[in-house]
Every structure is written in C-alpha cells, then in structure tokens.
FIGU-956160 format. One record per residue (C-alpha): residue number from 0; residue in one letter; x, y, z. Coordinates in pm, 1 decimal, always signed. Layout:
<sites>
SITE	NUM	A	X	Y	Z
...
</sites>
This chain:
<sites>
SITE	0	M	+2271.6	-1017.0	-205.4
SITE	1	E	+2050.9	-931.1	-501.5
SITE	2	L	+1727.2	-1126.7	-526.0
SITE	3	D	+1649.2	-1340.5	-829.8
SITE	4	I	+1336.7	-1154.3	-938.1
SITE	5	Q	+1210.6	-1428.9	-1165.2
SITE	6	K	+1228.0	-1675.9	-876.4
SITE	7	V	+1067.7	-1421.1	-643.5
SITE	8	K	+787.8	-1376.9	-896.1
SITE	9	Q	+723.1	-1750.4	-924.0
SITE	10	D	+742.7	-1806.7	-548.8
SITE	11	L	+523.7	-1507.2	-468.5
SITE	12	V	+253.8	-1605.4	-716.8
SITE	13	Q	+243.5	-1951.4	-558.6
SITE	14	W	+246.8	-1798.7	-209.5
SITE	15	V	-58.4	-1584.6	-291.2
SITE	16	R	-233.9	-1884.7	-442.6
SITE	17	D	-159.8	-2098.3	-135.9
SITE	18	W	-272.5	-1824.3	+103.0
SITE	19	F	-608.5	-1795.2	-68.7
SITE	20	D	-650.9	-2173.9	-81.1
SITE	21	K	-605.8	-2180.8	+295.9
SITE	22	N	-773.1	-1856.3	+403.2
SITE	23	G	-1037.1	-1792.9	+139.3
SITE	24	P	-1097.5	-2073.8	-110.7
SITE	25	G	-1279.4	-1922.7	-406.2
SITE	26	C	-1264.7	-1572.6	-259.4
SITE	27	N	-1179.0	-1261.3	-457.4
SITE	28	A	-875.6	-1038.1	-409.9
SITE	29	V	-991.1	-680.7	-341.9
SITE	30	I	-730.0	-412.5	-409.1
SITE	31	G	-735.3	-34.5	-381.3
SITE	32	I	-595.9	+90.0	-711.8
SITE	33	S	-394.8	+412.6	-695.6
SITE	34	G	-218.8	+381.4	-1029.2
SITE	35	G	+117.9	+351.2	-856.2
SITE	36	K	+363.9	+63.3	-857.3
SITE	37	D	+256.6	-111.8	-537.0
SITE	38	S	-113.8	-153.0	-611.2
SITE	39	S	-32.2	-230.1	-974.9
SITE	40	V	+214.3	-505.4	-879.5
SITE	41	C	-23.8	-652.7	-621.1
SITE	42	A	-304.8	-661.4	-875.4
SITE	43	A	-83.4	-824.4	-1138.0
SITE	44	L	+36.0	-1084.6	-886.2
SITE	45	C	-320.3	-1171.0	-791.3
SITE	46	V	-422.4	-1202.0	-1155.8
SITE	47	E	-140.1	-1452.3	-1212.9
SITE	48	A	-219.7	-1640.3	-893.3
SITE	49	L	-599.0	-1643.4	-905.5
SITE	50	G	-703.4	-1540.4	-1255.4
SITE	51	R	-844.7	-1202.4	-1354.5
SITE	52	G	-1198.7	-1314.1	-1272.7
SITE	53	R	-1113.3	-1322.7	-900.8
SITE	54	V	-945.7	-981.3	-879.5
SITE	55	I	-1145.0	-665.5	-804.3
SITE	56	G	-991.9	-320.8	-829.6
SITE	57	V	-1139.4	-29.3	-635.5
SITE	58	L	-1061.7	+327.5	-742.2
SITE	59	M	-1129.6	+581.0	-466.1
SITE	60	P	-1062.4	+939.3	-573.5
SITE	61	N	-1090.4	+1210.9	-311.8
SITE	62	G	-1232.4	+1492.1	-521.7
SITE	63	I	-1042.5	+1557.1	-845.4
SITE	64	Q	-756.3	+1309.4	-885.5
SITE	65	D	-518.7	+1434.6	-1152.4
SITE	66	D	-358.1	+1096.2	-1209.8
SITE	67	I	-668.3	+875.6	-1205.1
SITE	68	D	-604.3	+785.5	-1568.9
SITE	69	D	-313.5	+575.5	-1440.5
SITE	70	S	-557.7	+371.5	-1232.2
SITE	71	Y	-783.1	+314.7	-1532.8
SITE	72	Q	-480.2	+220.4	-1740.6
SITE	73	L	-390.3	-47.6	-1487.5
SITE	74	V	-733.6	-211.0	-1460.8
SITE	75	Q	-771.0	-205.8	-1839.3
SITE	76	H	-422.2	-350.7	-1887.0
SITE	77	L	-505.2	-640.0	-1652.6
SITE	78	G	-865.8	-675.0	-1767.0
SITE	79	I	-1004.3	-691.2	-1413.0
SITE	80	R	-1339.7	-589.3	-1271.7
SITE	81	H	-1326.0	-248.8	-1112.6
SITE	82	F	-1542.7	+0.9	-932.1
SITE	83	T	-1494.7	+374.3	-886.3
SITE	84	I	-1615.3	+480.5	-541.1
SITE	85	P	-1534.3	+846.3	-464.0
SITE	86	I	-1454.3	+922.8	-100.1
SITE	87	G	-1483.0	+1303.0	-113.6
SITE	88	V	-1827.7	+1311.4	+48.9
SITE	89	P	-1744.4	+1091.5	+353.0
SITE	90	V	-1411.6	+1271.1	+405.4
SITE	91	A	-1585.9	+1608.2	+398.8
SITE	92	G	-1858.4	+1471.6	+625.5
SITE	93	V	-1613.1	+1369.6	+896.7
SITE	94	H	-1443.8	+1710.7	+883.0
SITE	95	E	-1780.9	+1882.7	+909.3
SITE	96	E	-1875.5	+1677.2	+1213.4
SITE	97	L	-1540.4	+1750.9	+1377.7
SITE	98	Q	-1595.9	+2122.2	+1322.2
SITE	99	H	-1951.8	+2088.1	+1451.1
SITE	100	V	-1826.0	+1966.6	+1790.1
SITE	101	G	-1542.2	+2218.0	+1801.9
SITE	102	I	-1247.7	+1995.4	+1705.6
SITE	103	A	-990.2	+2150.6	+1473.9
SITE	104	A	-844.9	+1880.6	+1249.6
SITE	105	S	-465.4	+1860.9	+1274.1
SITE	106	E	-242.1	+1836.6	+967.6
SITE	107	Q	-191.9	+1466.2	+1037.5
SITE	108	T	-567.6	+1417.2	+1062.8
SITE	109	V	-615.5	+1576.1	+721.5
SITE	110	I	-346.0	+1352.3	+570.7
SITE	111	N	-452.8	+1025.9	+735.1
SITE	112	L	-831.4	+1048.8	+713.3
SITE	113	P	-860.5	+965.2	+339.6
SITE	114	P	-655.7	+641.7	+356.0
SITE	115	R	-853.1	+529.9	+661.0
SITE	116	I	-1182.5	+590.3	+482.8
SITE	117	R	-1045.6	+410.7	+176.4
SITE	118	M	-977.3	+107.7	+393.2
SITE	119	C	-1337.4	+118.1	+519.4
SITE	120	V	-1452.5	+118.7	+156.3
SITE	121	L	-1226.2	-173.8	+67.9
SITE	122	Y	-1364.8	-382.4	+352.4
SITE	123	A	-1720.1	-288.3	+256.0
SITE	124	V	-1652.1	-411.9	-96.6
SITE	125	S	-1467.5	-719.0	+30.2
SITE	126	Q	-1741.3	-829.9	+270.5
SITE	127	S	-2006.1	-765.6	+7.0
SITE	128	M	-1828.3	-954.5	-271.8
SITE	129	N	-1672.5	-1255.9	-99.3
SITE	130	G	-1331.0	-1096.0	-86.1
SITE	131	R	-1005.3	-1058.6	+98.6
SITE	132	V	-833.3	-718.8	+116.0
SITE	133	I	-481.1	-701.7	-25.6
SITE	134	N	-235.8	-483.4	+164.8
SITE	135	T	-11.0	-301.0	-83.9
SITE	136	C	+264.3	-162.6	+143.5
SITE	137	N	+627.2	-246.9	+72.2
SITE	138	L	+921.3	-302.1	+308.2
SITE	139	S	+1081.9	+36.8	+243.0
SITE	140	E	+769.6	+232.6	+332.2
SITE	141	D	+702.0	+18.0	+636.4
SITE	142	W	+1064.2	+57.3	+751.0
SITE	143	V	+1027.2	+433.6	+798.7
SITE	144	G	+656.9	+434.5	+886.3
SITE	145	Y	+543.1	+581.5	+555.1
SITE	146	S	+192.1	+444.1	+583.8
SITE	147	T	-126.0	+519.4	+773.5
SITE	148	R	-209.3	+292.6	+1064.4
SITE	149	Y	-550.4	+131.4	+1003.7
SITE	150	G	-539.3	+291.0	+658.8
SITE	151	D	-315.5	+164.2	+379.7
SITE	152	S	-117.3	-36.9	+637.7
SITE	153	A	-421.1	-259.8	+698.4
SITE	154	G	-537.1	-561.7	+499.3
SITE	155	D	-571.6	-938.8	+514.9
SITE	156	V	-251.5	-1036.0	+337.4
SITE	157	S	+65.4	-848.2	+239.8
SITE	158	P	+245.4	-976.3	-73.3
SITE	159	L	+503.8	-695.1	-85.9
SITE	160	G	+572.8	-641.1	+284.8
SITE	161	K	+924.3	-791.3	+266.6
SITE	162	L	+1028.7	-638.2	-66.7
SITE	163	T	+1202.4	-301.9	-106.3
SITE	164	V	+1093.4	-34.8	-353.6
SITE	165	Q	+1367.9	-130.4	-600.9
SITE	166	E	+1264.6	-495.8	-580.3
SITE	167	V	+898.3	-409.8	-630.1
SITE	168	K	+988.9	-212.7	-943.0
SITE	169	K	+1183.8	-505.3	-1086.0
SITE	170	L	+895.2	-736.0	-1001.8
SITE	171	G	+651.9	-505.2	-1178.9
SITE	172	L	+859.4	-515.4	-1496.9
SITE	173	A	+888.8	-893.7	-1468.9
SITE	174	L	+509.1	-909.2	-1450.5
SITE	175	G	+484.0	-711.8	-1774.0
SITE	176	L	+334.0	-395.0	-1626.1
SITE	177	P	+361.4	-66.4	-1819.4
SITE	178	E	+684.5	+112.3	-1728.3
SITE	179	N	+508.4	+441.0	-1652.1
SITE	180	L	+315.3	+273.1	-1368.7
SITE	181	V	+619.1	+92.1	-1231.7
SITE	182	E	+837.0	+404.2	-1234.7
SITE	183	K	+568.3	+646.6	-1121.1
SITE	184	T	+693.6	+890.2	-856.2
SITE	185	P	+511.7	+810.0	-529.9
SITE	186	S	+338.8	+1091.9	-342.5
SITE	187	D	+61.6	+1136.3	-87.4
SITE	188	G	-152.2	+1329.2	-336.4
SITE	189	L	-203.5	+1612.3	-87.6
SITE	190	S	+116.8	+1801.7	-21.9
SITE	191	G	+235.5	+1838.6	-380.4
SITE	192	K	+563.1	+1675.2	-276.7
SITE	193	S	+697.1	+1331.2	-356.2
SITE	194	D	+757.3	+1073.3	-83.3
SITE	195	E	+1131.8	+1118.8	-126.5
SITE	196	D	+1103.8	+1497.6	-94.1
SITE	197	K	+923.5	+1457.3	+235.9
SITE	198	L	+1149.3	+1182.6	+367.0
SITE	199	G	+1465.7	+1374.1	+283.1
SITE	200	F	+1637.8	+1079.7	+111.9
SITE	201	T	+1577.7	+852.0	-186.9
SITE	202	Y	+1424.9	+506.5	-174.6
SITE	203	A	+1740.8	+379.4	-346.4
SITE	204	T	+1942.6	+504.5	-48.0
SITE	205	L	+1696.3	+352.9	+197.8
SITE	206	D	+1682.8	+20.9	+13.8
SITE	207	R	+2060.4	-13.0	+12.7
SITE	208	Y	+2069.1	+56.3	+386.0
SITE	209	I	+1797.9	-203.6	+449.5
SITE	210	R	+1960.0	-475.3	+238.6
SITE	211	E	+2332.0	-402.0	+281.0
SITE	212	G	+2354.1	-187.6	+593.7
SITE	213	I	+2536.3	+77.3	+390.5
SITE	214	C	+2452.3	+447.5	+410.0
SITE	215	P	+2752.3	+674.6	+339.8
SITE	216	D	+2584.5	+988.7	+470.7
SITE	217	E	+2578.5	+984.3	+851.7
SITE	218	A	+2292.4	+1235.0	+883.6
SITE	219	T	+2075.0	+1028.6	+648.9
SITE	220	R	+2155.5	+709.9	+837.5
SITE	221	K	+2055.5	+869.7	+1166.1
SITE	222	R	+1731.0	+998.6	+1015.1
SITE	223	I	+1643.1	+654.3	+878.9
SITE	224	D	+1721.2	+491.4	+1214.2
SITE	225	D	+1514.9	+751.3	+1398.0
SITE	226	L	+1214.0	+708.8	+1168.8
SITE	227	H	+1239.9	+330.8	+1191.3
SITE	228	Q	+1251.7	+330.9	+1570.7
SITE	229	K	+966.5	+578.6	+1607.1
SITE	230	N	+740.6	+383.8	+1374.2
SITE	231	L	+800.4	+27.3	+1489.2
SITE	232	F	+468.1	+42.4	+1674.5
SITE	233	K	+288.2	+43.7	+1338.6
SITE	234	L	+422.9	-303.8	+1263.7
SITE	235	A	+351.1	-452.8	+1604.8
SITE	236	L	+35.3	-613.2	+1735.0
SITE	237	M	-171.6	-396.9	+1965.6
SITE	238	P	-39.4	-430.3	+2323.5
SITE	239	T	-272.0	-638.2	+2536.9
SITE	240	F	-271.7	-658.8	+2915.2
SITE	241	N	-213.1	-1012.8	+3043.9
SITE	242	P	-322.6	-1062.2	+3406.6
SITE	243	D	-117.4	-1384.7	+3427.4
SITE	244	Q	+203.7	-1181.9	+3387.6
SITE	245	N	+123.6	-922.1	+3654.8
</sites>
C-alpha cells in the first residue's frame, strides 16, 4: 500500500513537534548535514515543526569534501544556523595513536571512525547549545545494516526510521527541497562507490521487498535477508544480564 505522502508530512511534522514538547521544550534540533536526502529532509522537517531559529546544522568534512557545496546549499535554502567543524584532525589523531601502540586499523575501522567522531561532535554541539541530536537514518538503510553503530545510527530521535528511501525522496519533494539534494546518489564518501554498488542491489528493489515482500531475483532476496539478519543487533538494545532470570 502506497503511503499518502502529504498526510505523512503533516503527521511527521506534528510528531516531531510533540516529541520536542515532551522531551526538550524549547530545545534546538541539531543535525549533521551531509548534503544528501536524509539529513536534508530531517532538517526541513524540523524547520516546519520548530521554526528555523531552533534548527542547527553541523557540517563535518573529513579533509577535502568534494560535495560540500550541497551541504551549504541546504542550510542556505532553509535559512538555518550552521557551523562547519572539520573532523580531519581528530580522525588522523586516532589513527596515529593506534599506530603508536602497534594496532593496524582494519578497513572497517577506517570506514566507521569518521561517522563515530561526527556523532561525538554532534553531541558536543547539542550539549553546548541546548539541543537534541536528530538521527537521520531511514528504514531501508537500517534494514540491511547500512549505518555505523554509535555513529550515524545514534541520536535522540529518529524521524525517518520507518520510511523507505523512495518514501523519503517523495517526502523531500513535498517539503520543497531542491531536487538535486533529494535525488543525490548516496555513498560513503570513501570508497568511490555508491551505496547501491556496494550493496549489490538498488534501493528501489529493497524498498519493494520491505513494503510488498516482492523480490523477483532469488539471489538478491537471499542477500537482503542475510544482511538483515546479520545486522539486527544494530537495532536492538544492548543485551543486559538480569540476575533475576538466572
């Protein structure tokens, strides 16, 4: 069943407003701005829900970021306060300290360290400016674990966590965002490959499987199921020992 995006937009704006009224009256929404659809849509939602004066965008380039102009386009389009806080120095510092003690950083370490440091920056800004951190992950990415635990998967509230990529795109257009930001090809910014190249299937295929249970290609279906099962731990609370149950 296709969602009524206009109703989703209205309901989601009210949901964000209600969440802040309950969990942070008068607080600011702090959002890491990548220039992609998810952070752009989250920022636009928060502007509608709270007003642009209560939305803070944080740009966090790791060295030279070829597409940083997209991030500036977004904050200028919305007219929100923003700060550019480069993370190249702390990322390099952690790698240097690892090398100093004889630890060779794995490929996954190299990929996941920047988003984890970005989350540290977002919470530093949030706690310094009476804020709440907005998680920008969507359902499709979460479904196959395409996020960094304690990195971009963290936050205080998740407006898009139950919306697929296709639904987020439609929502972005309904919010009046520039089409180039809504349709921007997602990538990790490190490998030179798009998310879909690395996943081995399109988000359109994944979204249809999530919403309709339909995936004509058996190999793709198995890969999606395998990724989903392996990454369920990212969506679960940390296991805690309970002495009353042992």
